[in-house]
RODO-2510 file (C-alpha; in nm, 4 decimals, decimal comma):
residues 395
     n   res          X          Y          Z
     1     m    11,8011     8,7584    12,3506
     2     l    11,9255     9,0949    12,3214
     3     a    12,1475     9,2626    12,5508
     4     n    11,8530     9,4074    12,6996
     5     d    11,7218     9,0628    12,7676
     6     k    11,3925     9,1487    12,5294
     7     p    11,3273     8,8986    12,2739
     8     a    11,4321     9,0274    11,9256
     9     l    11,1516     9,1047    11,6995
    10     g    11,3228     9,0761    11,3132
    11     v    11,1819     9,3413    11,0711
    12     g    11,2260     9,3672    10,6879
    13     v    11,0559     9,6275    10,5013
    14     v    10,9456     9,6516    10,1340
    15     g    11,0246     9,9518     9,9756
    16     y    11,2633    10,2110    10,0270
    17     a    11,1226    10,5242     9,8881
    18     f    10,8741    10,7736    10,0834
    19     m    10,6575    10,5755    10,2805
    20     g    10,9938    10,3427    10,3055
    21     r    11,1841    10,5955    10,4626
    22     v    10,9043    10,7101    10,7307
    23     h    10,8624    10,3440    10,8661
    24     s    11,2287    10,2970    10,8663
    25     q    11,2596    10,5985    11,0895
    26     a    10,9590    10,4597    11,3335
    27     w    11,1341    10,1004    11,3529
    28     r    11,4528    10,2611    11,4250
    29     n    11,3697    10,5132    11,7194
    30     v    11,0310    10,3196    11,8781
    31     g    11,2215    10,1191    12,1296
    32     a    11,3884    10,4582    12,2603
    33     f    11,0764    10,5796    12,3331
    34     f    10,8223    10,3276    12,4167
    35     d    10,8692    10,0448    12,6627
    36     l    10,8096     9,7518    12,4397
    37     p    10,8027     9,4160    12,5140
    38     y    11,0463     9,3053    12,2140
    39     t    11,3926     9,4594    12,0442
    40     p    11,2335     9,5456    11,6998
    41     v    11,5925     9,4510    11,5052
    42     m    11,6450     9,6138    11,1420
    43     a    11,6832     9,3005    10,9709
    44     a    11,6569     9,3843    10,6160
    45     l    11,5475     9,6118    10,3829
    46     v    11,3795     9,5607    10,0159
    47     g    11,4099     9,7181     9,6765
    48     r    11,4765     9,6191     9,3088
    49     s    11,7779     9,8158     9,2324
    50     r    12,0710     9,6856     9,4751
    51     p    12,2862    10,0373     9,4769
    52     e    12,0073    10,1949     9,5353
    53     v    11,8740    10,0374     9,8363
    54     e    12,2077     9,9541     9,9432
    55     v    12,2568    10,3233     9,9749
    56     a    11,9258    10,3678    10,1538
    57     a    12,0135    10,0970    10,3770
    58     a    12,3227    10,2394    10,5121
    59     r    12,1648    10,5748    10,5508
    60     m    11,8477    10,4746    10,7441
    61     g    12,0166    10,1783    10,9812
    62     w    11,9198     9,8366    10,7937
    63     a    12,1269     9,5544    10,8594
    64     s    12,0981     9,3783    10,5247
    65     v    11,9571     9,4186    10,1829
    66     e    11,7474     9,2298     9,9681
    67     t    11,6055     9,2676     9,6054
    68     d    11,3244     9,0449     9,6200
    69     w    11,0608     9,0467     9,9167
    70     k    11,0365     8,6724     9,8658
    71     a    11,3809     8,6158    10,0260
    72     l    11,1741     8,7809    10,3643
    73     l    10,9777     8,4772    10,3828
    74     r    11,2653     8,2259    10,4128
    75     r    11,4518     8,4223    10,6544
    76     d    11,4129     8,3247    11,0387
    77     d    11,5567     8,6312    11,1618
    78     v    11,2773     8,8146    10,9788
    79     l    10,9537     8,7911    11,1869
    80     v    10,8154     9,0834    11,0660
    81     v    10,6968     9,2320    10,7037
    82     d    10,6318     9,5870    10,6411
    83     v    10,4692     9,6265    10,3249
    84     c    10,5697    10,0157    10,1687
    85     t    10,4970     9,9629     9,8099
    86     p    10,2457    10,0783     9,5167
    87     g     9,9045     9,9069     9,5921
    88     d     9,9256     9,7390     9,3107
    89     s    10,1888     9,4833     9,5378
    90     h    10,0050     9,4533     9,8193
    91     a     9,7832     9,1750     9,8387
    92     e    10,0785     8,9584     9,6876
    93     i    10,3364     9,0241     9,9499
    94     a    10,0908     9,0410    10,2391
    95     v     9,9192     8,7437    10,1783
    96     a    10,2544     8,5344    10,1003
    97     a    10,4219     8,6472    10,4174
    98     l    10,0788     8,5543    10,6397
    99     e    10,0912     8,2501    10,4722
   100     a    10,4527     8,1981    10,5776
   101     g    10,3812     8,2974    10,9565
   102     k    10,5026     8,6354    10,9429
   103     h    10,3562     8,9278    11,1057
   104     v    10,2168     9,2132    10,8736
   105     i    10,2012     9,5733    10,8939
   106     c    10,0770     9,6952    10,5445
   107     e    10,0285    10,0815    10,3894
   108     k     9,6762    10,2034    10,3270
   109     p     9,4723    10,1781    10,1102
   110     l     9,4643     9,7721    10,1881
   111     a     9,4504     9,7109     9,7859
   112     n     9,3525     9,8787     9,4948
   113     t     9,0184     9,6474     9,4713
   114     v     8,7939     9,5180     9,6559
   115     a     8,8661     9,2074     9,5867
   116     e     9,2281     9,2062     9,6414
   117     a     9,1500     9,3434    10,0158
   118     e     8,8619     8,9961    10,0940
   119     a     9,1820     8,7817     9,9839
   120     m     9,3809     8,9613    10,2185
   121     a     9,1509     8,9929    10,5214
   122     a     9,0639     8,6626    10,4387
   123     a     9,4336     8,5088    10,4550
   124     a     9,4558     8,7487    10,7830
   125     a     9,1705     8,5805    10,9492
   126     r     9,3325     8,2330    10,8714
   127     a     9,6469     8,3378    11,0127
   128     s     9,5329     8,4946    11,3083
   129     d     9,4055     8,1347    11,4335
   130     c     9,7649     8,0457    11,4397
   131     g     9,8739     8,3768    11,6183
   132     v     9,9781     8,5541    11,3120
   133     r     9,9002     8,9344    11,3394
   134     s     9,8292     9,2008    11,1067
   135     m     9,7382     9,6003    11,0909
   136     v     9,6683     9,8405    10,7999
   137     a     9,8461    10,1705    10,8084
   138     f     9,6437    10,4218    10,9070
   139     n     9,8828    10,6443    11,0392
   140     y     9,6623    10,9284    11,1316
   141     r     9,4659    10,7618    11,3787
   142     r     9,7650    10,7721    11,5804
   143     v     9,8203    11,1569    11,6369
   144     p     9,7783    11,2521    11,9847
   145     a     9,5136    11,4921    11,8875
   146     v     9,2909    11,2352    11,7097
   147     a     9,3272    10,9744    11,9497
   148     l     9,2137    11,2334    12,1853
   149     a     8,9381    11,3141    11,9634
   150     r     8,8305    10,9362    11,9735
   151     r     8,8385    10,9338    12,3303
   152     l     8,6210    11,2314    12,3936
   153     v     8,3604    11,0631    12,1616
   154     s     8,3895    10,7485    12,3058
   155     q     8,3196    10,9157    12,6666
   156     g     8,0111    11,0946    12,5753
   157     r     8,1682    11,4473    12,5433
   158     i     7,9806    11,5510    12,2197
   159     g     7,6437    11,3662    12,2902
   160     e     7,4842    11,1724    11,9702
   161     i     7,7170    11,2225    11,5955
   162     r     7,4870    11,4748    11,3710
   163     h     7,7585    11,5860    11,1283
   164     v     8,0708    11,4845    11,0095
   165     r     8,3013    11,7071    10,7931
   166     a     8,6276    11,5493    10,6643
   167     q     8,8388    11,7123    10,4121
   168     y     9,2101    11,6272    10,2834
   169     l     9,3354    11,9212    10,0446
   170     q     9,6626    11,9151     9,8762
   171     d     9,8167    12,0951     9,5763
   172     w    10,1261    11,8818     9,4580
   173     i     9,9863    11,8337     9,1057
   174     a     9,8386    12,1530     9,0529
   175     d    10,0989    12,2473     8,7728
   176     p     9,9619    12,0645     8,4695
   177     e    10,3494    11,9642     8,3697
   178     f    10,4066    11,7744     8,7123
   179     p    10,5150    11,4388     8,5333
   180     l    10,2915    11,0961     8,5095
   181     v    10,4105    10,9453     8,8492
   182     w    10,3139    10,5879     8,9559
   183     r    10,0089    10,7660     9,2104
   184     l     9,8394    10,8990     8,8837
   185     q     9,8265    10,5570     8,7164
   186     r     9,5585    10,3396     8,7447
   187     d     9,7277     9,9590     8,7361
   188     k     9,9464    10,0950     9,0281
   189     a     9,7559    10,2985     9,2385
   190     g     9,3953    10,1860     9,1854
   191     s     9,2436    10,5660     9,2357
   192     g     9,3665    10,8854     9,2707
   193     a     9,3182    11,1367     9,5363
   194     l     8,9909    10,8750     9,6380
   195     g     9,2279    10,5992     9,7298
   196     d     9,5734    10,7770     9,8193
   197     i     9,3928    11,0626    10,0840
   198     g     9,0417    11,0291    10,0380
   199     a     9,0622    10,6523    10,2352
   200     h     9,2358    10,8606    10,5122
   201     i     8,9673    11,0593    10,5925
   202     v     8,7303    10,7869    10,5510
   203     d     8,8918    10,5951    10,8319
   204     i     8,9507    10,8662    11,0565
   205     a     8,5948    11,0153    11,0370
   206     q     8,4890    10,6435    11,1354
   207     f     8,7466    10,5900    11,3695
   208     i     8,6708    10,9145    11,5304
   209     t     8,3080    10,8375    11,5943
   210     g     8,3180    10,4716    11,6101
   211     d     8,0539    10,4394    11,3155
   212     k     8,0672    10,3194    10,9506
   213     l     7,9247    10,4720    10,6257
   214     t     7,6512    10,2942    10,4963
   215     g     7,5760    10,4967    10,1838
   216     v     7,7435    10,7336     9,9669
   217     s     7,6684    10,9673     9,6367
   218     a     7,9881    11,0771     9,4724
   219     l     8,1256    11,3168     9,1967
   220     t     8,5027    11,2498     9,0935
   221     e     8,7027    11,4580     8,8403
   222     t     9,0652    11,4374     8,6712
   223     f     9,1371    11,7837     8,5669
   224     v     9,4499    11,7177     8,3717
   225     k     9,3916    11,4414     8,1392
   226     e     9,7572    11,3787     8,0079
   227     r    10,0903    11,4740     8,2051
   228     p    10,4633    11,4697     8,0708
   229     l    10,6011    11,0748     8,0671
   230     a    10,9476    11,1233     8,2800
   231     g    11,3006    11,0435     8,1271
   232     t    11,1214    11,0884     7,8241
   233     a    11,3028    11,2955     7,5036
   234     a    11,1571    11,5775     7,3817
   235     g    10,9289    11,5111     7,0492
   236     p    10,9430    11,7645     6,7522
   237     d    10,7245    12,0691     6,9623
   238     g    11,0024    12,0604     7,2006
   239     r    10,7994    11,9115     7,4638
   240     p    10,8276    11,5697     7,6158
   241     a    10,5871    11,2790     7,5424
   242     r    10,2737    11,2381     7,7689
   243     g    10,0535    10,9765     7,8927
   244     e     9,7267    10,9627     8,0173
   245     v     9,6134    11,0377     8,3700
   246     s     9,4101    10,7084     8,4567
   247     v     9,2586    10,8352     8,8352
   248     d     9,1003    11,0782     8,9792
   249     d     9,2214    11,3981     9,0627
   250     a     8,9382    11,5140     9,3289
   251     a     8,6456    11,3224     9,4781
   252     l     8,3744    11,4502     9,6523
   253     f     8,1035    11,2595     9,7922
   254     i     7,8329    11,2735    10,0929
   255     g     7,7373    10,9542    10,3061
   256     r     7,5540    10,8319    10,5759
   257     l     7,6593    10,6806    10,8624
   258     a     7,5032    10,3826    11,0685
   259     g     7,3961    10,5714    11,3779
   260     g     7,2143    10,8023    11,0871
   261     g     7,4884    11,0842    11,0974
   262     l     7,5338    11,2928    10,7933
   263     a     7,8823    11,3153    10,6365
   264     s     8,0570    11,4898    10,3779
   265     f     8,3983    11,4227    10,2417
   266     e     8,6474    11,6159    10,0148
   267     a     8,9974    11,5019     9,8520
   268     t     9,1767    11,7083     9,6401
   269     r     9,5177    11,7505     9,5348
   270     f     9,4195    12,0641     9,3187
   271     a     9,3429    12,2988     9,6719
   272     t     9,6155    12,5360     9,5581
   273     g     9,7969    12,6690     9,8865
   274     r     9,7354    12,3594    10,0790
   275     k     9,9750    12,1395    10,1517
   276     n     9,8319    11,8591    10,3917
   277     a     9,5328    11,9927    10,5617
   278     l     9,3468    11,6419    10,6805
   279     r     9,0498    11,8503    10,8746
   280     v     8,8026    11,6840    11,0310
   281     e     8,4757    11,8188    11,2507
   282     i     8,2252    11,6235    11,4047
   283     n     7,8954    11,7849    11,5388
   284     g     7,7202    11,6036    11,8115
   285     s     7,4241    11,7300    12,0553
   286     a     7,6422    11,7999    12,3157
   287     g     7,9219    11,9445    12,1358
   288     s     8,1415    11,9602    11,8550
   289     l     8,5150    11,8711    11,7970
   290     a     8,7718    12,0171    11,5140
   291     f     9,1054    11,9437    11,3885
   292     d     9,3616    12,0347    11,1039
   293     f     9,6724    11,8154    11,0665
   294     e     9,8450    12,1486    10,9385
   295     a     9,7734    12,2191    11,3242
   296     m     9,8599    11,8839    11,4184
   297     n     9,9079    11,9456    11,7691
   298     e     9,5721    12,0952    11,8857
   299     l     9,2326    11,9950    11,8881
   300     w     8,9570    12,2357    11,9104
   301     f     8,6455    12,1773    12,1738
   302     h     8,3265    12,2911    12,1898
   303     d     8,0702    12,1990    12,4806
   304     q     7,7259    12,2749    12,4224
   305     t     7,6372    12,2422    12,7411
   306     l     7,7881    12,5378    12,8970
   307     d     7,6150    12,8531    12,9473
   308     a     7,5739    13,0555    12,6235
   309     d     7,7567    13,3814    12,7618
   310     t     8,1308    13,1909    12,8016
   311     a     8,0615    12,8635    12,5760
   312     g     8,2509    12,8546    12,2510
   313     f     8,5518    12,6079    12,0885
   314     r     8,8477    12,6497    12,2849
   315     r     9,1819    12,5429    12,1856
   316     i     9,3450    12,2324    12,3707
   317     l     9,7426    12,1885    12,3073
   318     v     9,7401    11,8330    12,2789
   319     t    10,1122    11,7449    12,4401
   320     e     9,9843    11,6830    12,8033
   321     p    10,1449    11,3525    12,9455
   322     t     9,8249    11,2499    12,9848
   323     h     9,7086    11,2777    12,6482
   324     p     9,7409    10,9594    12,4234
   325     y    10,1397    10,8726    12,3247
   326     a    10,2205    11,2430    12,4361
   327     g    10,3849    11,1218    12,7526
   328     a    10,6292    10,9085    12,5610
   329     w    10,8135    11,2202    12,4375
   330     w    10,8925    11,5642    12,5643
   331     p    10,7806    11,8079    12,8266
   332     a    10,3995    11,9735    12,7624
   333     g    10,4024    12,2021    12,5180
   334     h    10,6600    12,0618    12,3002
   335     g    10,5061    11,9661    11,9676
   336     l    10,5252    11,6552    11,7818
   337     g    10,5755    11,5871    11,3519
   338     y    10,4340    11,3697    11,1012
   339     e    10,6738    11,0638    11,1689
   340     h    10,5382    11,0661    11,5112
   341     a    10,2418    10,8902    11,4075
   342     f    10,4364    10,6410    11,2521
   343     t    10,6119    10,5676    11,5622
   344     h    10,2990    10,5452    11,7727
   345     e    10,1791    10,2927    11,4933
   346     v    10,4552    10,0606    11,4971
   347     a    10,4609    10,0398    11,9274
   348     d    10,1139     9,9836    11,9063
   349     f    10,1711     9,6807    11,6464
   350     v    10,4542     9,5053    11,8093
   351     g    10,2178     9,5440    12,1892
   352     a     9,9615     9,3572    11,9980
   353     i    10,2041     9,0895    11,8705
   354     a    10,2907     9,0574    12,2459
   355     a    10,0051     9,0334    12,3833
   356     r     9,8398     8,7986    12,1375
   357     a     9,5703     9,0726    12,0561
   358     e     9,4083     9,1879    11,6920
   359     p     9,5766     9,5150    11,6164
   360     s     9,3609     9,7945    11,5459
   361     p     9,3105     9,8539    11,1988
   362     s     9,2598     9,5306    11,1244
   363     f     9,2852     9,4390    10,7917
   364     a     8,8892     9,4266    10,7986
   365     d     8,8652     9,7297    10,8755
   366     g     9,0774     9,8149    10,5814
   367     l     8,8612     9,5942    10,3409
   368     q     8,5490     9,8490    10,5081
   369     v     8,7424    10,1282    10,3703
   370     q     8,7765     9,9813    10,0516
   371     r     8,4375     9,9179    10,0263
   372     v     8,3445    10,2482    10,0584
   373     l     8,5848    10,3525     9,8106
   374     a     8,4510    10,1095     9,5654
   375     a     8,0930    10,2725     9,6374
   376     v     8,2093    10,6352     9,5877
   377     e     8,3731    10,5246     9,2196
   378     q     8,0347    10,3760     9,1388
   379     s     7,8499    10,6111     9,2596
   380     a     8,0248    10,8521     9,0465
   381     a     8,0201    10,6603     8,7473
   382     a     7,6521    10,6413     8,7534
   383     e     7,5840    11,0334     8,7860
   384     s     7,5948    11,0705     9,1622
   385     k     7,3198    10,8083     9,2223
   386     w     7,3381    10,7167     9,6149
   387     t     7,5249    10,3885     9,6107
   388     p     7,5011    10,1692     9,9369
   389     v     7,8573    10,0471    10,1176
   390     e     7,8927     9,6644    10,1146
   391     q     7,8539     9,5637    10,4250
   392     s     8,1601     9,3158    10,5467
   393     q     8,0756     8,9585    10,6529
   394     p     8,2722     8,7510    10,8190
   395     v     8,6108     8,6082    10,6380
***
């Protein structure tokens, strides 16, 4: 027990770059803003380079470091393993951790392939029978405006879902001289814009509507086929050596929801001027909802049942204490930021562990998104042929 009489929940995070930093921020702050049943303890940070991970651990507040993630499985003080590595290692780490009796939260997409995701979902199901919990980290579900949108749909405020439009627009690799980082290599990332940001809009569309995609027709494109290899010497022409970009730069696809609604999706890293524009609009028989992460504290709502003379989209500032998650933070009107969604994610995960409940989204949910991504790639390879999404079977 700690001084506050709440049992300790030791955490080990694997990875200390972008996602590792964000997850570290969440574990460090969650107990200060949410009344949790456990006290998270930042036990260990894992990275392959000891000097670098020691610097990161000191900066972010971790008590110790490891250079091999397997060490976490042998540590009695680590009860949660948080996987923040590239997708090619998700399955190995998560399955081993679950089999060792550790609760697991894993970054998205769940895996690089459907087969890996199936193995992870099966391991999660077996572990759940023993009280071990797992969750895939689709953080945008925890943005208060997105959670409010889900609430309004579930309350029937926009009626029957007719259309979904979802976009994730970025421009961070529009420069053809941007180096060949791991996210642009299939063996490490699985896919490009599709899996990295397309997975988010698939999940967020299905989360808000409460419905699943049943089929897709898709196009993908790689605009820049080769990129400079970072850290290599310049060749005779004065330019660094180049390597093949083996993933998509952009993905476009249409789909149909199980309830009959139509959906369109666009994920691209070449939308110049757009930095992190995750957008979704849901049109229903009784109204519509619209959200853009670049204005993340706002949700736009149209009530179709109002008089046409005064009806129209109205802006909801999602900072009221009655709005999802917002009451844990600042006074009304004081907005939240990107990092807060991860704090909400961690709070929900800890709460589910204490309640012996299944966290959401589950590894099974992550598998379903993986099957959508696989159908998109299959369709694009077959000249946009309509491709059913494989339906989940019991794991």
